[in-house]
N, C-alpha and C positions, 0 to 999 in steps of 0.2 A: 448429528453433530453442529453447536453454534457458532458461525466462523466468525473469530477474532481476526483484530488487527491494527497493526501498529502504526500510524505515520509521519513521516519523518518530518522534518524541521521546513525545508522548504517548500512544506504546503501551509494550504491554511488551517489555522486553530479550524474553521469554520466547518470545513472538511469533515473532523471530527466530529463535531456536531452535527451536521448531518447526515452521519453516522448511528451514530447512537439515536440518534428519533428512526434514525429505519429499524433501531431492534437492532441494531450490529453491538457487541461487546468491540469499544475500540478504541484506542489512549491515543495522544499525539505523543512526540517529547514535549513540548510547552507544559504535560502534565507529570514531567522525572523529571530527580532532581535538577543536571544540568541543564533542562533545557534547554534552549538550539544548540546548546556544544556537546548536546549527546552524538557521545562516538559512532562509527556505523558500527566497529565488533559491537559497546555497551549494547546496538539496537541490536545487532546481531544475537547478541546473548539473549538478551529478554522476545527474539521468537524465538528463539527455540523452549527454551524455561516452558515462556508459556506459550504455546500453539499458536503465536500470529502470525499470520500475514503479514509481511512487508511491504508500504503504499509507499514508492519513493521513485522520485524524478532519477536520482543517483544513479547514472552507468557502473559503479564500483560497486553497488548493489548484484549488480546482472553478471556480472565478471564472478564475485566469490561465489555466487549461484551455480553458474556455469562451471566453478570449477573445483568448486568446494562443499557443494551443496547447499551453502548458509548463506542466508536464507534460503528453511527449506521451500517456503515460498513467497515469489513475490510479486506483484503487481506493481508492472515499470510506467509512469505516467511519460508519455516521449510526447504530448500535448503542446510544447515550447510557453514560451509565454504567454499564459492568456489570464482573462477577468478569473476570478474569483464565481463571481456568478456563472461564467460561464462554463468552469468544473464544475462546478455543483449541480450544474443543468447534465452533465455528459454521465455525470453518474448517477442523474434518478434518471434520464432514458435505461442508461446501463446500469446497475448496481446487481440486479436479478439475473441480468445473462451476468453476469465473472464470477461471480457466486458458482454458476450453474458448470462455468470453465472450468472452476477449484475443483470441480468432482476429477477430473480426468486431464488439466495440466498443472504442474506448480512454479510455472513461468505467463505472467498474461502480462500484456502489454494492450495499450488503452491509449490512441492520441485523439485527433479531431475527427476523425472520421468512423479509427475502425476498432475494432477492439480485435487480435489475435492469443490464440496460445499457440506456445512455443516446446519441441519437445525439450 
């Protein structure tokens, strides 16, 4: 099954473009009607309806994932503030690992130095 992602507003649109160029089905909140004003509830709903993995820096998604299993799958970016180029380099180096980890984990955390799956 092909991975499908929805990229949250605080992550750059260029990440969405990179994912698409990598052959991954991806949408960014900028593609949605409310753009950067798309609520977390709307993002969770789209993720559920379209079977998408949320990519976000927002800890609120971690809480809702752990407490309500919504979103069902989450890639949590904990890099802090980094340049877009550095973020894209992280994804370039690690996208295959991330995809593979989603076979086992529903919550994956990626920071500047490691990627880890959480039970």
